[in-house]
TORZAKOL-196028 format. One line per 10 residues: number of its first residue (from 1); their letters; for each residue x, y, z of C-alpha. Coordinates in steps of 0.1 Angstrom, whole numbers. Example, Ala and Ser with C-alpha at 12.3 -4.5 7.8 and 13.67 -1.06 7.14 Angstrom:
1> as> 123/-45/78; 137/-11/71
***
This chain:
1> mklnlddtfn> 892/998/2007; 867/996/2033; 831/998/2025; 802/1008/2050; 786/976/2045; 745/975/2060; 723/949/2048; 688/945/2048; 679/920/2024; 694/895/2034
11> ielpadpvme> 689/900/2071; 655/912/2077; 640/884/2045; 637/847/2045; 667/828/2036; 673/797/2020; 681/769/2048; 697/750/2022; 736/763/2025; 748/737/1997
21> ntrrqvfeac> 752/754/1961; 731/728/1945; 706/733/1911; 674/733/1929; 641/745/1935; 636/769/1969; 605/775/1988; 595/795/2013; 628/819/2013; 639/854/1991
31> fsyvkprkps> 673/842/1985; 699/815/1990; 734/820/2003; 762/810/1978; 799/828/1974; 810/838/1939; 835/812/1922; 869/821/1924; 883/825/1889; 916/816/1876
41> atqyihasqe> 939/846/1871; 923/879/1873; 924/912/1854; 915/947/1858; 898/966/1828; 878/992/1833; 860/1012/1864; 832/1039/1871; 853/1067/1886; 817/1083/1892
51> makalgiksk> 799/1050/1906; 830/1047/1928; 831/1078/1945; 791/1074/1954; 799/1041/1969; 828/1057/1990; 857/1039/1972; 886/1061/1966; 902/1067/1932; 936/1052/1940
61> dldskafldi> 916/1018/1955; 906/1015/1921; 944/1002/1913; 942/979/1944; 950/944/1948; 914/945/1973; 895/958/1945; 905/938/1920; 898/906/1944; 862/919/1957
71> fsgnevmeds> 849/928/1922; 856/896/1908; 844/873/1930; 882/865/1942; 877/873/1977; 844/884/2000; 842/910/2019; 848/909/2055; 811/910/2074; 791/903/2044
81> npyamcyggh> 772/871/2033; 767/870/1994; 734/852/1981; 713/850/1949; 674/858/1950; 649/837/1943; 624/849/1916; 601/834/1889; 588/853/1858; 566/852/1825
91> qfghwagqlg> 593/848/1797; 579/854/1760; 544/857/1776; 544/820/1795; 547/815/1830; 585/797/1833; 583/789/1869; 612/791/1890; 645/814/1876; 668/834/1899
101> dgrainlgev> 698/846/1901; 714/818/1877; 744/838/1871; 745/870/1895; 759/871/1932; 748/898/1956; 777/913/1977; 755/930/2001; 744/968/2006; 767/999/2008
111> vhdnnrwalq> 753/1028/2027; 773/1063/2012; 760/1101/2016; 727/1086/2026; 721/1067/1998; 715/1029/2002; 733/1004/1972; 733/966/1959; 762/955/1947; 759/923/1923
121> lkgagetpys> 786/907/1903; 772/891/1871; 793/858/1859; 807/850/1893; 794/812/1889; 767/793/1896; 739/795/1919; 711/772/1933; 689/791/1904; 718/782/1877
131> rtadglavlr> 695/749/1863; 712/737/1835; 740/769/1831; 773/775/1843; 768/809/1860; 797/827/1839; 795/856/1816; 820/861/1788; 836/893/1779; 812/903/1748
141> ssireylcse> 781/904/1768; 797/921/1798; 812/947/1779; 780/953/1764; 759/961/1801; 793/976/1814; 792/1004/1786; 751/1005/1781; 741/1007/1819; 767/1039/1826
151> amyhlgvptt> 753/1053/1791; 719/1050/1795; 720/1070/1829; 741/1100/1813; 711/1100/1788; 686/1107/1821; 672/1071/1813; 663/1050/1847; 689/1025/1851; 708/1001/1871
161> ralslmltgd> 743/1012/1872; 782/998/1865; 807/999/1891; 836/981/1874; 849/953/1841; 869/923/1850; 886/892/1828; 884/862/1852; 909/841/1832; 886/817/1825
171> qvlrdmlyng> 873/803/1790; 836/800/1788; 817/781/1761; 788/798/1748; 769/791/1717; 762/828/1706; 737/824/1682; 721/793/1693; 727/775/1661; 751/748/1677
181> naayekgavv> 785/764/1665; 796/765/1706; 834/778/1711; 851/789/1741; 850/832/1746; 870/847/1771; 848/848/1808; 845/883/1831; 823/895/1856; 804/930/1859
191> crvapsflrf> 795/946/1892; 763/962/1888; 747/989/1915; 712/997/1923; 697/1008/1953; 677/974/1944; 676/944/1920; 640/935/1929; 620/925/1896; 584/919/1893
201> gnyeifaarq> 593/877/1892; 604/884/1934; 566/890/1938; 551/865/1909; 571/836/1926; 553/832/1958; 520/843/1945; 525/813/1921; 530/791/1951; 505/805/1970
211> dhknlkvlvd> 532/816/1994; 510/846/2009; 529/852/2039; 562/855/2026; 547/873/1995; 535/902/2022; 567/895/2040; 587/909/2008; 559/934/1998; 566/949/2030
221> ytikhffshl> 600/950/2031; 602/966/1997; 574/995/2010; 597/997/2044; 630/1007/2023; 618/1019/1990; 586/1035/1992; 580/1044/2027; 568/1080/2019; 533/1057/2012
231> gepskevylk> 524/1048/2050; 525/1019/2066; 516/987/2049; 482/980/2047; 457/975/2018; 454/1008/2005; 492/1015/2004; 495/980/1986; 474/998/1958; 499/1032/1963
241> ffqkvtdrtl> 527/1010/1958; 514/992/1927; 503/1027/1912; 538/1040/1919; 557/1013/1905; 532/1015/1871; 541/1052/1871; 579/1042/1872; 574/1019/1844; 558/1044/1822
251> dmiihwqrvg> 584/1066/1827; 610/1041/1822; 595/1028/1789; 589/1064/1777; 625/1074/1780; 637/1039/1760; 611/1052/1732; 626/1088/1731; 663/1080/1729; 654/1048/1705
261> fvhgvmntdn> 665/1018/1730; 650/981/1725; 654/958/1757; 649/929/1736; 637/905/1764; 611/923/1787; 604/891/1807; 584/899/1840; 621/889/1855; 635/917/1839
271> msilgltidy> 612/939/1846; 623/962/1878; 605/969/1910; 622/1005/1907; 610/1012/1873; 649/1011/1865; 666/994/1833; 677/966/1841; 698/928/1825; 709/940/1795
281> gpygwlegfd> 712/915/1771; 703/912/1736; 696/952/1735; 698/976/1707; 694/1010/1693; 670/1018/1662; 694/1024/1636; 670/1031/1607; 636/1040/1628; 617/1008/1628
291> fgwtpnttdk> 584/1002/1652; 588/965/1642; 624/961/1648; 639/940/1679; 675/930/1679; 668/893/1700; 668/865/1675; 651/844/1699; 623/872/1696; 627/870/1655
301> qhkryrygnq> 595/854/1645; 572/868/1666; 588/900/1677; 573/904/1704; 593/927/1722; 597/951/1690; 604/988/1694; 566/1000/1691; 553/970/1717; 576/981/1745
311> pniglwnlyq> 550/997/1759; 520/973/1756; 545/951/1771; 553/969/1800; 513/969/1807; 513/932/1801; 541/930/1823; 524/946/1849; 487/929/1848; 510/901/1854
321> lanalyplie> 521/921/1885; 489/931/1899; 480/891/1898; 506/886/1921; 496/918/1942; 462/906/1939; 462/880/1970; 471/912/1992; 448/935/1979; 415/913/1972
331> atepletiln> 401/938/1951; 400/936/1913; 384/974/1902; 414/996/1919; 439/975/1902; 425/977/1866; 417/1014/1879; 456/1021/1880; 464/995/1847; 436/1015/1829
341> syksnfevks> 456/1048/1838; 486/1033/1822; 473/1033/1794; 455/1068/1793; 488/1084/1810; 506/1064/1776; 488/1084/1751; 497/1121/1773; 536/1113/1778; 540/1096/1745
351> lemmrsklgl> 530/1133/1726; 546/1153/1756; 579/1132/1748; 578/1133/1706; 568/1170/1708; 598/1176/1734; 620/1157/1702; 604/1183/1680; 612/1212/1701; 571/1222/1705
361> idtdkddkkl> 565/1242/1738; 534/1252/1734; 504/1234/1725; 487/1229/1694; 453/1204/1686; 472/1197/1650; 500/1180/1670; 494/1144/1666; 486/1145/1630; 520/1164/1625
371> iaaledllla> 540/1133/1647; 521/1107/1628; 526/1120/1594; 567/1124/1604; 564/1088/1616; 552/1080/1587; 579/1093/1566; 607/1077/1585; 595/1048/1578; 589/1053/1540
381> setdmtiffr> 628/1055/1539; 654/1043/1560; 664/1073/1585; 686/1074/1613; 668/1077/1644; 695/1097/1663; 709/1117/1635; 675/1127/1623; 661/1144/1652; 697/1158/1668
391> nlsrlkkdns> 703/1175/1626; 665/1185/1628; 672/1207/1653; 691/1232/1631; 663/1238/1614; 654/1277/1611; 612/1282/1615; 614/1310/1582; 634/1282/1563; 615/1248/1555
401> englklvhda> 638/1247/1520; 668/1239/1539; 653/1211/1560; 660/1181/1538; 698/1192/1536; 697/1194/1572; 684/1156/1574; 698/1145/1543; 727/1128/1560; 701/1106/1582
411> fynpteisds> 691/1087/1549; 708/1053/1543; 701/1053/1508; 694/1086/1501; 697/1085/1458; 668/1059/1462; 642/1087/1477; 616/1089/1450; 606/1123/1437; 573/1113/1453
421> lrqqwtlwle> 589/1107/1487; 609/1138/1485; 577/1155/1480; 562/1144/1511; 587/1154/1529; 593/1187/1517; 552/1190/1526; 563/1178/1559; 590/1205/1565; 566/1234/1552
431> syterlqkes> 540/1222/1578; 567/1221/1607; 580/1251/1601; 545/1266/1597; 542/1253/1635; 575/1266/1648; 563/1298/1640; 534/1297/1661; 563/1289/1691; 579/1312/1713
441> lsdderqakm> 611/1304/1715; 642/1316/1690; 658/1296/1668; 685/1292/1693; 664/1283/1719; 639/1255/1705; 678/1240/1691; 691/1238/1727; 661/1223/1743; 658/1196/1715
451> nsvnpkyvlr> 693/1187/1722; 685/1182/1759; 664/1153/1748; 672/1142/1713; 711/1129/1722; 740/1128/1693; 757/1099/1708; 740/1066/1720; 758/1033/1720; 752/1017/1689
461> nymaqlaidd> 758/978/1686; 785/984/1660; 802/1005/1683; 802/980/1710; 813/954/1685; 844/974/1677; 853/975/1714; 847/941/1722; 867/930/1692; 897/950/1706
471> adkgdyklid> 891/939/1739; 895/903/1723; 929/914/1714; 941/926/1753; 933/965/1739; 909/983/1757; 910/1016/1747; 881/1020/1729; 859/1003/1759; 878/1038/1779
481> elfnmlknpy> 873/1061/1747; 834/1051/1742; 826/1050/1780; 841/1086/1784; 821/1099/1753; 790/1084/1764; 794/1103/1797; 779/1136/1778; 757/1120/1754; 737/1154/1746
491> deqpeyekwf> 775/1176/1741; 789/1183/1705; 822/1169/1714; 838/1175/1682; 868/1151/1692; 842/1123/1691; 824/1135/1655; 835/1103/1638; 806/1082/1661; 784/1104/1652
501> akrpewarhk> 775/1084/1619; 755/1061/1601; 758/1025/1609; 785/1013/1586; 772/991/1558; 791/964/1572; 779/960/1605; 743/961/1584; 743/919/1589; 774/909/1610
511> vgcsmlscss> 768/889/1642; 770/917/1675; 758/946/1655; 724/933/1645; 709/906/1657; 719/892/1688; 709/863/1712; 701/860/1747; 738/853/1755; 746/886/1745
***
């Protein structure tokens, strides 16, 4: 197996001169050289054929010892110089100082078919940025990351990707819910793939330390390799760069809202400069539609990262990035103009997104009222978001009376819906069908359009947990089944119909199915 390695990050950017892998503060450097920790007994679990092909890896190579060794961290690729990135970040609204790749090691960059990909092992051992942690990952969290990153890609959500999932043979001690009940779990490694893993925090760390020289070096590198169409670096180009990052961040979050994804830990060190979903930890999918829901136990009290607040947090994080870039721009007003554009663009794009979910192509002045009324109803009765919108597509524009029957399966407790609420639903469905009658699309055309933005299958937490439970017993068939199903989330796929169902009651409060910690 031979990959076309062509590194830029660890060649063009300043390196940590200290070569020892000891926890420390790293100054005036973008990264530290570090090799993966050798696992004790590696085992291949799964790999993405699609991602492998994009990297120039042949199908037959996925079964090779070389593939297992490289992507478990057992061997270092010839001519590669693995490294961990240095960055800081705001965590839960507070500056946390230096953070960095504490359990991720970048193997290098691969160029294939005119695309550049950075390869990164998550869970491959300690780095100078591991602080008090061991740099390892457990099978539980690795399965969640592996499945979700690929599922999100096929949903059309900007995201990092995943190439492979390996067992390390090591036992890793984790306190899953941070409640003092630590236990040993199987260790694992995921190979993550993206054009770049640069985060807001990579720029923040230099600004916080007033290292404007290296801040400029990193921003210039970013523009050269990922935003070269903006032109040669200058104050004007730095502003254009910030505008692009702002636009991409908003687009990503609009997609999250569309499919009901909640990231769970939107710290600035978890925000991609390319507008990609990055760091799949305590994420979750809305079961009952709820603007106030967060999957993160650490966020349970304040709910900073709740579903309905994700757009606001995106903006808050962009303010931190603007502060970091200010020393290169030295002008507040143009940065504020861009940040204000996020607010106005969100209103426009959010309305467009909700209209698409309802199959509304032509504009109407009353659409905002129709959508707001629907959201109130979804909140008033515990309603499965995915099933509701998918089944609503079957409504005929001349038959609102059948509407409640069509969406009945989306209600978690249909027998508990009061007569008053039932009447409100009936009135809303009548308003909706009246609105549909103004549309030029036929029922079939509208259903096709709705089904292209409202997935039938998403990676619900209980599904991932079932795959984790089986994998703990050495059975990986469910990982493969979910992986393949989630490659076509908008298709009917009758063979997977059992997964088009509400969260089972046993999973309502089960660990791993409802709330998760940052160790998840």
